[in-house]
N, C-alpha and C positions, 0 to 999 in steps of 0.2 A: 745198489745206489740209493741213499735216501733222497726223495724228492725234495728239494730245497726251494724256497721262493725266489725271484729274482734279487739280484745284487742290490741291498739296501732298500728293499720294499719289504716293508714288515707286513706280515698278515695279520688279520683282527685277533688271532690269539695270542700272538707275540704282544699287541697292545694291551690286552686283557691281562696277561701274566704280568707286565710291567705295572700295571695300576694297581694289581693285587698285591705284589711284593712291596710297592711304594707304601700303600697303606700298612701293609704288615710291619716293616722295618720302622715306621714312625710311630707305631703304638706299642710295640714289644718293650721298648726301653732296652736296658743294658743288664737286666737280670739273667743270671746263668745258673744252672743249666735249663732253668724253666722256659727262658726266651728261645733256646736253641729247639728244645724238645717241641715246642709249639709250631716253630717254623717247619721242622721237619715232618711232623706228623699230621697236624691239622692244615696247614697250608699246602702240603704236598710237595714240600723241596725234598724230602727223602726219596720219594719215588721218581723225582727228576734226576736225582744224583746216583740212586742205587737201583733204578728200575723197580718193576712191580714183583708181588709175590711169585708170580709165573716166569719170573726172568725176563720179562719184556721191557726194552729201554725205549721209552717214549720221547725223552728229552734230546734235542740236538745241540750242536755248539752254540746255535744264536741263542737257544733258551739258557745255556748256561753264562753265556755273555751278558744277557739281559740281567740274570741274577746277580752276578758278580758286580756289575754297574749299579745296579740299585742299592747292594749291600755297602759298596764303597760311598756312594752319597749319603748313605744314613751313617756312616763309619760303624758299621756294625762290629761287635766285639766278638760274635760267636765264632766256632771252629769252622765256618763256611769253606775257607780255602783248603783245609786239610780233609774235610769231608769230600770235597769234589775230587780230589787227587785219590782218596780212598774208593770213590765210585770209579775211576777208572781201572783200578786194581780189581773191584769187585766184578765189573764187566768180563774181566778176563777169567775170573775164577769161578763166579756163580755162587747161589746160595749152598750148594750142596759141597761145594769145596772149601767154601768159607761160612762155616755156621753163623758167624757173628755180623754178617750182613743184615740180618734182619733187625738186629739191636741197632745197628747203625742207622738202618732206613727209619725207623720209628724215633730216633733220636734219643733213645735210652742210654746208648753209649756215645761219646764223642771220639773223636778222631784227631790225632796229632802227626805231623810228618818231620822228619829230620831234614835239615837243610840241604843235604846232600841230594835228596830227590827233586828239589826245586832247581836248585844251579848247578850240582854235580862237579864243583871245582873247589879242591882243596878243603874238603870237608873232614874231619875225624870220622872214621867207619869203624864199626865194630867188626868183630870176628866170628863166625861160625866154626865149632870144634865138634869133630866125631863126625859119622855118617849123616846124610840128610835128614833121615827118619829119626835120629836120637840127637839131634844137633843141640848145642847149648851155645849161648851167645855171650862174649865178654868184650869189654872195651868201652870207649866213651862215645856218646853221641850228642854232638853239639854244633850249631845249635838246634832246637827243637821249636817248631811254629805250633801255635795254638796249644799250648803245654798246660793241660789241666789236671785235675786231681785224680780221675778216673778215664783214662783213655786208652784207645788202641793206637799205638805208635808204629808208625810205617817207615821204615828205614832200608837204605842200601847196605849191605855188609858183605864183608870179603866170604867167598863161598865155603862151605863145611870142608874141613882139613881131616886128614887121615885116611887110611885105607882100611876098610872094614875085614875083619877076618871072615874065613868061610862060614863060620857059625852064624854070623850076623846076616849073611845073604840069604834070600829065601832058596831052601833046598840045599844049603852048602855049594851052591854052584858059584864058579868063578867069574867074576864080572870085572873087566879090565879098567881100571881107574887109576889115574896119577895121583900124586900126593895132595893136589888141591881138589880132589872130589870130582875132576873132570875125566871123561873117557880117554883112553890112551890112544894116540893116532893111530887111525885105522878101524877103530872100534866105533859102532853106530852111536850117534849122540844119544843120551838118555836123561834129557832135562827132567827134573823132578818138581811135583808140586804136592807138598804134604802137609797135613794139620797135625796140631799136638794130640787131637782127641782121635782122629781115625787114622791118620798115615795115608789119605787117599792118593791114587795115583793122579797124574795131571787130566784136567778136564778139556780145558780149551786154551790156546795161547791167548795172549793180549794183543789187541789190535793197536798199531802205533807205528813210529817211525823210528830210524836208527837214532840212538842217543848221541851226545857229543859232550866234551868237558872231560875233566879228570879228576880223581878222588885220592886222597892220602889217608892213612891210617895214624891214628894217635892213640897211645895207651899211657895210663897213669901208673907210677909204680907202687908196690904194695900189695900184698894179699894174694888171693889165688887169682885174681884178674890179671895181676903183672905176670905170674907163671904161665897162664895160658897164653898171655899175648906173646911172651919171649918164645914159646913154642911154635906159636904161629909164625912169629917172624922168621924162624929158623926153617920153616917149612915153604913158605911161600913169599914170593917177592911183591911188592906193591905193583900195580898194573895201571896203566893208563886206560881210559876208554874204550880205545881200540884193541885192547887186550895185550898189547905188548908190554914186555916188562920194563920196569921203570929202573932196575940195576941188577947186578950180579948178587948172588946168595951162597952161601955155605959151601960144601963138598959132597961129592957123590955123583951117581949116575947122571948123565944128561938128562933133562926133562924130570927129575925130580930135585936134586940139590946141586948138581955140578953145573960149571958154566953157566950160560943164561938160562933161566927157567923158561919154557915154552909152554903157553896154553892155548891149545888150537881154538877154543871156544872163547876165551876171553870173557871179560865183563864181571858184573857182581850178582850177588842173590839179592831176593828181596825177602825180608822178614817183617812179621808183625808181632809184637810183643804187648803184653797187658802192663801197663805202668804200676798196677797193683800188684804185679807178681814177685815171687820171692826172687831176691837176688839184684833187683833193681832200686837204685836211689835215684830220685828226680828231684832237682832244685830249679827254682825258678832265677830268671835273669831280671835284672832292673834294666828295662829296654827304654829307647827314646820314646817309642808309641806306647802311651799307657792304655790304649783301648785294645791292644794285642798283646797276649801272653806268650813270651819266649822262656826257654829253660834248656838244661842238659840233663843228661842221664848217664850215670854210670853202672854198667852192667858187669855181672859176675855169675857166670853158669846160668843163665837165664834161659828158660825153655821158651822158645817162640810159639805163638799160637798158629802160625803159618809160615811156611818156607817154601819159596820159588826159586829153583836153579837153573842153570842152562839156558837155552834159548828163549824159553818162555818167560825167563826172568829180564832178558834183555828187550823183549817185545814191552813186557809190563813197565820197566822202567821208561822206555820211550813214551809210552802212551801216558803216564804218570806226569812226566815232565812238560809233555805238550800240553795236556790239561792245566798245570800250574801256570805255564806261560800264559794261556789265554786267560785265565781267570785273575791273575795279577793285572795283566793289561786292561781288562775290563773294569776291574777295581780301581786303577789308577784313573780311568776314564771317568768312573762315577764321582770319584774325589775332585777331578778337576771341574768338570760340568758344575757340581754343586756349590764349590767355591767361587765359581765364576757368576753363576746366576745370584747369588747373595751379596757378592761384591758389587755388580752392576745396581741390584736394588739399594744398595747402601749410598753409594756414590750419588744416584738420582736424589736421596733425600737429605743429604748431608749439605748443610748450607754454610759457606764461608764467602766473606766479602759481599754478603747480599746475594749470592748466586750459589746454585747447585755445583759442587765441586765437580760432577760429571760433565758439566759444560765447558770445563777447561780444556783446552786443546790438547794438552800434555796427557791429561788423565783419558781423554777419548782415544788418542793415538795408541796408548798403553793398553786399553781394553780391546782395541781392534786388533792388536797383535796376538793378545790372549785368545781372542774368539778364532783367530784364523789356526792357531796352534791347536786348541781343542777340537776343532772340526776336522783337521787332518788327521788328529789321532782318533777321532770316532769312525772316519771312514776305514782307518787302517785295522782297527780292532774288529769291525763287524765284516769287512772284508775277510779277515782271517777267519772268523768264525763262518762266513759262508762258504769258504775254501775247506775247511775242515770237515764240514757237512757234506760237501759235494764231492771233493776229491782229497781225502785225508793223507794219502800216501806220497803225493807229488812233492817233488823237490821244491817248486814254487810255493807250495803251501807252507813249508818249512821256513822259506826265506820270509813271506808274508808275516808269519808268526813273529819272527824276530824283530821285523821293522816295527810292527804294531806294539809290542812290549816296548822296544826303546821309544817311540814316539809317544806313547800313552805315560810312560814313566817321566819323561822330560816335561810333558805337558803339565803333569801334576805338580812336579816341583817347582815349575815356573809359576804357574797359577796361584799355588799358595803362598810362595815368596811375594809375589805382587798383591796379594790380597792383604798381607800382614803391612806392607808399606802404604796401601791405599785407605787402610783402616786408622792409619796413624798409630799411635802409642799403644792404644787399647789393645789392639790385636796381638801383642807381644805377651800379654799375660796368660797364665795357664788357663785361666777360667774363661778366656774367649773362645768361641766356637772355632775362629779362623787359626787359632793356635794349635788346637787339637788334629785338624787337617793338615797342617804344615808338618806335624810330626808324623802323621801316618805317611805322607807322601816321601818324606827324606827317610823315615825307617825302611821303606820297601825298597828305596834306592840304594841303601847301605847294605840292605841283606843281600840284594841280588847282583850288585855291580852297576845298577842304574844303566843309562842309556849307552855309556861307552862301552860295556860288556856286550850289549847286543849288538852294536854297530861292528864290533870285531867279530862277532858271531855272523852277522850278514855276509861280511867280507869272507869269512873262511866257507860258508855256503856256496857263495857265487863262485869262488876259486874251485871247489869240488865240482860244481855243476858244469863248469866250463873245462874241467880236466887239467886245471893248474896246480892242483895238490893232490 
């Protein structure tokens, strides 16, 4: 277990990290990819997210929360969220299992993530075809966070389909797999981690917690992609996060096509693809938040850089979603705190009717409510970070994480909305800083489901803990 400081008592290195990041984010501006490369390599954020060259991970969840909070306060436009999620995967695979980790660590290559890795609910998911070592990916990935020109895209996909012939297996030996690439009931589980370059066996599973939420597939008509997708739909039914089948499919022997498909392992695979690879077309979305890039990808027979299947994929997905939840909560906290501070400064200097508007009782009460909301969110976010450092596998930690994400997201929306009102008409213009923060807060809420989704999640987790579901 990692030694953690007492709850809400930051050590000297935490304060030094915050000061360093604050200076860095306020001087790099919005130039990309130079800004991200400098932050990743020169400042040391790359090692904080991806560990050292020797595979040692020095950063804790508290360090990551500080990083995300300062990035949110600066409205940083680089791919920090996606890089942090990729760092959770890198911790599972290591440099040997995923050679691109060194490029991610140095900032030479950016990261992007599919929306399903963040929320895991009702997102289009591509499908892998063929055996794990020779898999190709087809389908739509939408939305993509931090969609850049040359990035490594992390996504959850339906596992490799098809049953390999004996000639494809090492030594021509028979390996019991069902039609979705999983072991037949009674056969030992054989999760696989392979890379396009080496086809290496799995190294170490990701650390994390069981995931939740559900995902559906979506395919576009036309071309080879539609043909492969149709073949996939005939072979494997959509599954919920628990691994249970979402409906009936086809005809044939039970466990393959007939009756209801049963997949004893369940879950999804994790794939990493290069957005510059052949067979992938990436398009940008015009989003609400102009400081963060979103997009979608259409894949047709794309060869993944990395594929993880089986139980290792389930653990990796859980670790990445946990990381995403913490980073978004801390980012929202940074947005809320920065906007609140600047709004207090503004109302203290704005004079109306011969008095500072901050002296009016209605304004003071409004600001007092916002301060309480932000401080509650701060306690929840860093309480979660501490819990993830001290006891990441506890069910109470999962509940704390959902509470923090909901409180911080609601605080960011409330504070940015109030800031626009307290600044008067000037804050509604795109050029005003308050308007840009308003867009960031509402964009995150729209893309993740906001506080309502996290409150439902808390209720489900509490019921599960208490044995009511």
